[in-house]
C-alpha positions in Angstrom: 12.8 -16.2 -4.2 12.6 -15.2 -7.8 9.4 -14.7 -9.7 8.5 -14.0 -13.3 6.3 -10.8 -13.6 3.8 -11.6 -16.3 2.2 -8.2 -16.4 5.6 -6.4 -16.8 6.8 -8.9 -19.3 3.7 -8.4 -21.5 3.8 -4.6 -21.2 7.5 -4.2 -22.0 7.7 -7.1 -24.5 10.5 -8.9 -22.8 10.9 -11.3 -20.0 10.9 -9.5 -16.6 11.4 -10.9 -13.1 11.7 -9.9 -9.5 14.4 -11.1 -7.1 13.4 -11.2 -3.4 16.4 -11.5 -1.1 17.8 -9.8 2.0 20.9 -8.5 0.2 22.5 -8.6 -3.2 25.4 -10.9 -2.6 27.6 -12.8 -5.1 25.9 -16.0 -4.2 22.4 -14.5 -4.8 23.6 -13.0 -8.0 25.0 -16.4 -9.2 21.6 -18.1 -8.7 19.9 -15.2 -10.4 22.0 -15.5 -13.5 21.1 -19.2 -13.8 17.4 -18.5 -13.2 17.2 -15.8 -15.8 18.8 -18.0 -18.4 16.4 -20.9 -17.6 13.3 -18.7 -17.6 14.2 -16.4 -20.5 14.2 -13.3 -18.4 15.9 -10.3 -19.9 15.6 -7.9 -16.9 15.5 -8.8 -13.2 14.5 -6.3 -10.6 15.9 -6.2 -7.1 15.0 -3.8 -4.2 17.0 -3.9 -1.1 19.9 -2.3 0.8 22.8 -0.7 -1.0 25.1 -3.4 -2.2 28.6 -3.4 -0.8 29.9 -4.5 -4.2 27.5 -4.6 -7.2 27.8 -8.1 -8.9 28.4 -8.1 -12.7 25.3 -7.6 -14.8 23.4 -5.7 -12.0 23.1 -1.9 -12.2 21.8 0.5 -9.5 19.0 2.4 -11.2 17.3 4.2 -8.4 17.3 5.2 -4.8 13.8 4.7 -3.4 13.2 7.1 -0.5 10.2 6.6 1.8 8.9 9.6 3.7 6.2 9.4 6.5 3.8 11.9 8.0 2.1 11.5 11.4 -1.4 12.5 10.6 -2.9 15.5 12.3 -5.5 18.1 11.4 -4.6 20.2 8.3 -6.3 22.9 6.4 -9.2 22.0 4.2 -8.2 21.4 0.6 -8.2 24.3 -1.9 -11.3 24.5 -4.1 -9.0 24.0 -7.1 -8.6 20.4 -5.9 -11.6 18.1 -6.4 -12.4 14.4 -6.8 -11.7 12.8 -10.2 -14.5 12.6 -12.7 -14.5 10.4 -15.8 -14.1 13.3 -18.2 -10.7 14.0 -16.6 -9.0 10.8 -17.7 -7.6 11.8 -21.1 -5.9 14.9 -19.6 -4.6 12.9 -16.7 -3.1 10.3 -19.0 -1.3 13.0 -21.0 0.1 14.5 -17.8 1.3 11.1 -16.7 3.1 10.4 -19.9 5.2 13.5 -19.4 5.7 13.7 -15.6 7.5 10.6 -14.4 10.8 10.7 -16.2 12.8 10.4 -13.0 11.7 6.8 -12.7 14.0 3.8 -12.6 12.6 2.7 -15.9 13.7 5.9 -17.6 17.1 5.6 -16.1 17.6 2.1 -17.6 18.4 2.2 -21.4 17.0 -1.3 -21.7 13.5 0.1 -21.5 11.9 1.8 -24.5 11.2 5.5 -23.6 7.7 5.5 -25.1 6.7 2.4 -23.2 8.1 4.0 -20.0 5.8 7.0 -20.6 2.9 4.8 -21.4 3.4 2.8 -18.1 2.5 5.8 -16.1 -0.5 6.7 -18.3 -1.7 3.1 -17.7 -1.0 3.4 -14.0 -3.0 6.6 -13.5 -5.8 5.1 -15.6 -6.0 2.0 -13.5 -5.8 4.2 -10.3 -8.8 6.1 -11.6 -10.7 2.9 -12.4 -10.4 1.5 -8.9 -6.8 0.6 -8.2 -6.6 3.7 -5.9 -9.1 4.4 -3.1 -9.4 8.0 -4.4 -7.8 10.2 -7.0 -7.9 13.9 -6.5 -7.5 16.3 -9.4 -6.0 19.9 -9.4 -7.5 22.3 -11.9 -6.2 25.4 -13.6 -8.6 27.6 -15.4 -11.1 24.9 -14.9 -9.0 22.2 -16.7 -7.2 19.2 -15.1 -3.6 20.2 -14.3 -2.5 17.6 -11.8 -3.4 14.6 -9.8 -2.7 12.6 -6.6 -3.7 9.0 -6.1 -4.5 7.8 -2.6 -4.3 4.1 -1.9 -4.5 2.4 1.6 -2.4 4.8 3.7 0.1 5.8 1.0 0.2 8.6 -1.6 0.7 6.9 -4.9 1.2 8.7 -8.2 1.3 12.5 -8.0 2.1 14.9 -10.8 1.5 18.5 -12.0 1.3 19.4 -15.7 4.4 21.2 -17.0 2.3 24.3 -17.9 1.2 24.6 -14.3 4.6 24.0 -12.6 5.5 26.7 -10.1 1.9 27.6 -9.4 1.7 25.8 -6.0 -0.6 23.0 -7.2 1.9 20.4 -6.0 1.6 21.5 -2.4 -2.2 21.8 -2.7 -2.4 18.2 -4.0 -0.3 16.9 -1.1 -2.3 18.9 1.4 -5.5 17.6 -0.1 -4.2 14.0 0.2 -3.2 14.7 3.9 -6.7 16.0 4.6 -8.3 13.0 2.9 -6.3 10.6 5.1 -6.6 12.5 8.3 -10.4 12.9 7.9 -10.6 9.1 7.6 -8.7 8.4 10.7 -5.4 7.2 9.2 -2.7 7.4 11.9 0.1 8.0 9.4 0.7 8.3 5.7 3.7 7.4 3.5 5.0 8.5 0.2 7.8 7.2 -2.0 10.0 9.3 -4.3 13.3 8.9 -6.2 16.4 10.0 -4.5 17.3 12.0 -7.5 14.0 13.9 -7.4 15.1 16.6 -4.9 12.1 18.9 -5.8 9.6 16.2 -4.8 11.4 15.4 -1.6 11.6 19.1 -0.6 7.9 19.5 -1.3 7.0 16.5 1.0 9.2 17.8 3.7 7.6 21.3 3.5 4.3 19.5 4.1 5.6 17.8 7.2 6.8 14.4 5.9 10.1 13.1 7.2 12.5 10.6 5.7 11.7 7.1 7.1 14.2 5.0 5.1 15.8 4.3 1.8 16.3 1.3 -0.4 17.9 0.8 -3.8 16.5 -0.6 -7.0 18.9 -2.7 -9.1 18.3 -4.2 -12.5 20.1 -7.2 -13.9 20.4 -7.4 -17.7 20.6 -11.0 -18.8 
């Protein structure tokens, strides 16, 4: 199945679609080429297993690594981590604009860099406005310095401001999210990161997460 993604198309100012298939085969690729031409789609996303041979026009842009944690009691969150309040939003948007440059969008030159940054500012704003079940904010000297979004039984966006890197806030945010889920009876929690983001993967593993699987994002440029 192939679908046009209206929100992505409007946000990036070009036709964007999503291919759903078990594998990226030459036959699937051939049908995708025709569909993109007929539907004026410039970029087509595909998430699946690693392709044995990447068809022309498709590019592997990201390894999507999923890690899982079997919930168990953890320490109470540090007092520097608290629930989001409305006054935090401008600072969180600024952090988001600078913190997600390992994304598949940033690795694809088809996408405007500024729009890629704004995508994550929009994402954290929508998370704070109800897309996420909870957003927890880390503070430094009383000011917002990081965030973690919790939605269903998965950690969503998580980031620490560049000026607070190396201060341990990342681990405190992950621990706070684990405590949030465990206190609500979640049996397990997942988190997704980029294969290239070794620092994030190492952080999650230090917090007890283990790799549960990997898939690959491919983009087709029509």
